[in-house]
N, C-alpha and C positions, 0 to 999 in steps of 0.2 A: 434573699434567703441565705443564711450562712450554710457552709458545707454540711451535708447530712452525714451522720455517723455511719460507720460500717457496722450494721446491726446484725449480730449473730445470736440474738436472744432466743431462748428455747420456747418462750410463750409467756405473756403476749409477745408476738414476734413482728418481724418486718411486714409491712403492708406495701403493695405496689404504689410507687410514687404517683403514677398516673391516676390511680383510684383516689388517693388522698387529695390530689389537686382538683379532681372533679367534685369530690365531696365538699371541698373548700368553696368552690364556685357556687354550689347549690345550698350551702349551709344555712344561710339566712332566708333565702327565698327559693323554695323548691317548686319547680314547675309553674312559676309565676302565680303561686297561691298567696304570696305575702306572708308565708310562714315557713319555718324550718320543718323538715319531716318529723323532727322530735316534738313539735308543738301540736301536731294535728291529731285528730281522733283516729284510733285504730279501727273504728267502725266505719269511717268515711271511705268513699270510693277512691280517693287519691292514694291513701296508704295501702288500702286493700289490693290495689292494682300492683303495687311494688311487691307486696307480700306474695301474691299468687305468681307473679313473674319470677321471683327467686326460686320458688318451688319447681316451676316448669323448666326453668333454665338449668337447674341442677340435674333433673332427670334427663334432660336433653343431652347434657354432656356425658351422661352414662348410657346413651343409646336409647333413651325413652322406653325402658322395659315395662311391660304391662304388669299390673297388679301391685305396684309399689306406691307408697305415699310418703311425702316429706313432711316431717313434723318439726316445729321449732319449740324447744323446751329450755327453760332456764335451769340453772343449777350445775351446768357443766357436765362433763363426762362422769364426774364423781357421783352425781345423783343417778346417772344411768346405771352405775354399778349396783345400786339397790333396786331401782325400778325394774330391771331385767328379771331378777329372780322373783320379785313380788308379783309380776304380771305373768311370767312364763313357767315358773317352777311349781308344778301341781303336786297334789298329795300322792305319795308313793313314787315320785320321780326323783331323779338325781341331776343336779347341774354339773356339767363337765367343763373343765377349764384346762387350757394349755398354759403352763407356767413358763413364761419366757422372760420375765423381768419384773421390775418394780411395779409397773402399772397392772400387769396381770395379777400380781400378788394383792394389790389393793382391791381389785375386782372380786377375787375369790373370798377375801375376808368379809366383804359385804354380803355375799351370797351365803356364807356360813351362818350369818345372823338370821337368815330366812328359812333355810332348809338344808337338805343333804347335798354335799358336794363331792366331786371326784376329780383328781388330777389325772387327766388323760395322757399327758406328756409333760416332761419337765426338763429344764437345763439348769436346775439349781446346783448340781454338782460342779458345774463350771463357773459358779457365781454369776450366771447369766451372761457370760462372755461368749457364748455360742447359742445356737437355737436348737430346740429339740427336734429330732427326726420324726416328722409326722407320719412317715410310713410305719413306724413302730407304735403309733398311738393306739391306746386301748380305751374305748368308750365303755362306760358302765352299762349295766342293765337298766332299762327304763330311763334312758337319757332324755331329759327335757330339752336340752340344747347343748351345743359345744360353743364355748366362748374363746375367742382368739384375739390377741393384741397384735395388730399387723406390724407396728413399729414401736420399739421401746425407746422412748425419748432419752431416758437417763443413761442406760447402758450403751445405746447406739447400735441396736440390731434391728433387722427388718426381714420379714418373710418375703421371698420373691414369688412364691406360689402358695396357693391355698388348697386345703384338703377337700376331697369329695366325701361328704358325711352322709350321703344317702338320704334316708328319711329323717335323720336327726337334724333339726334346724341349726344352721351355722350363723352365729352372731359375732360381729367383729368390731372392736374398738379401733377406729382408724384416726384417732385424734391428731396424730402427728404426721400422717402421710396421705390423708384423703385428697383426692384430685391431684396428686403429684405424679400419677401414672395411670394408664388405662387399667381397668379390672372389670370382670364380668359380674355385674350385680346379681344376675340370676343364680349365682352360686350361694347367695346369702339370703337368710330369712330377714336379717336386719344388719345394717351398719350404722355406726354413730360416731360423732366427733365433736369435741369442743371446737368452737370456731377460731380460736385465737392463735392458730399456727398457720393454716393454709387457707382459711375461708373468710376471715374477717376479724373484727375486734372481739375481745372477751365479752361474755354475758349471754351467749347463745350456744346451745347444744343442738346440732342438726342430727335428726334421726331419720333414716330411710328404711322403711319397714314394709314387709309384705303384708298386705291387708288381711290375709287369712290367719295371720298370727294373732291378731288382736281380738280379744273377747271382752265382754262387759264385766269387768272385775269389780262388782259393787261392794265387795268387802274391803276394798282399798280406799284411802282418802282420795277425794276427787282429783286433786292435782298430781297424784301418783299413778293414775290410770292412763295408759296409752289411748284408751277409748275416748277419754275426755278431749284429747288433742285431735284425734281423728274426726270425731263427730262435730267439732267446732272449728275445724280448719286452723288449729293452733291459735284461736282467738277467743277462747273461753274467758281468759283474763287478759289484761293488758300485756302484749308481748314486748320484748326488747326491740322496739320498732327501728331505732337507728342502727342497731347491730344487724338486723335483717336487711335493711336498705344497703348497708355496706357489703353484706354477703352478695347481694345481687350485683353490685358494682364489681366485686372481685370476680364473680362468675363471668361477667361481660369481658373482663380483662383476660381471663383464661381462654375464652373463645377467640379473642384477638391474637393470642399467642399460638393459635393453632390447635386449641383443645388439649385434651390429655396427652396426645402424642407429642404435641409441641412442647408442653411443659416438661414432659419426661425427658425429652432430648436436652433441654436446658439443664435440668437437675442432674442428669448423668454427667454432663460436661463439667458442671461446678464441682460435684463430688469427686469426680475423677482427678481433677486438677489438684485438689487438696490431699486426697489419698496418695497421689503420686509424689507429692512433696514429703509426706510422712515416710513412704516406703523407700525413697531415695535420699534419706538424710543420714545414711551410714549409722543408724541406730540412735541418733540424737533425739528423734521423735519416734514413739512406739505406739502403733494402733492398739486399742484396748481389746477389740473383739476379733474373733476368727474372721479371716478375709471373706469367706463365703457368706457370712452373716452380716456383713457391714451394711449400715443404713446409708441411703442417699440423702437422708434428711438431717441426721444428727451424727456428726463425725467426732468420735471420742479418741483422745490420745493422751499420752503421758510423756514426761521428761524424766531425767535421771533421778530427781528427788523433788520433794515438795517445795523446798526453798527456791529451786529454779523455776518451778511452775508458778509460784507466787510472783517471782520477778517477771515472768512472761506476761502474766495478767496485768501487772503494774505498767510495764512498758507498752503493752498493747493498748491499754486505756489512754495513755498519754498520746498515742499515735492515732486516736480516733476510733478504736475498735471497742465494741460493746458486747458483753455476754459470753466471753470466751472461758470463763471459769466453769469448771465441771460442777455437776449437781453435788450438793453438800453430802449426800449419802455415799457417793463413790469417789469424790475428789477428781483430780486430774483436770483435763481441759476438754472443751466441747465447742464445736462450731456447728450451729444449727443453720442449715442452708435450705430453708423452705422455698416454695415457689417464688416468693416476692424478693428474695435476696438476689441482687444483680450479679451477673458473672464478674463484673468489675470489682465487686467486693471480695469475691473469691480470689481473684488475681492479686488484689492488694494484700490479702491475708497471706498468700503464699510468699509474696515479696517480703513481708514483715517476718515470716517464719525463717526465711533464708538469711535475712539480716541478723535476726536474733541468734541463730545458730553460729553465724560468723563471729558475732561479738562474744559468745559465751562458750565456744568449743575449747 
């Protein structure tokens, strides 16, 4: 195999090499069945065992809390933006949102199509380069739920703690930092994530929901009801079986790395290395967000001007780096260092940054 790229893509993102190699070995003949996992019936016992194992392994990594179910849903987190208010926003209620960045903004826009919304906290005034202080959060009357985005992929911010919302259900979009660190699932009524950053390939959204949240919403189309997935173990229609198989393999890999405590230690080490290079560059590199709000997953930074940033991207690509251009909506540069990005890739990036600075100062 030729040398692998230094992959800093924001999503679809790096997958663990060990997982890719295992999948490669099983690709044509899974479990001596004479078939790929992609070829077999989702109603058969071989696939169903993988499906159930992925659900159980995910909850196990989170401490096996009681009362929660794992659902596999297609349409990514963007479909969840609509499904959440459709299923949980009742007549006379208001959906509450913490406005922390681009993805929080997309989520509330979908909710506004369904019913009443309220911004419980916001950092718009800083152009989302900081996080709102949740101690000053103001929930509306008759709040159906509070929606929070734990990590803003585009801006590069991350909540380090989550609020106590009392009797108001807390729902969290964890698409870009799920399983990157330990968290107490019991704080949440529901967490959800597109798989393509920390869980597996694109095509699957993972929903972990408290069972008592789900009611039979017969007024909704069948595939937009959480009850449909709960009642049928996410097998009402053909699921993205290969993606779920890959999620199970990634979860095994996380276990091998010491669980959530193990991957958190790795992630902090990688992020700390790159942030240290930014902070000790004598102003050549500038972090975009306030230091206390910095994400361990998406590291955003700028150079003196856009022309120099374009040169940085060009030279980095020539050196084997992928995905360092910032999101088109904010510009700049971004290194996404999800679980599967090796420490060696972070080291290589820091070395490149130092050399680029030396060449262009």
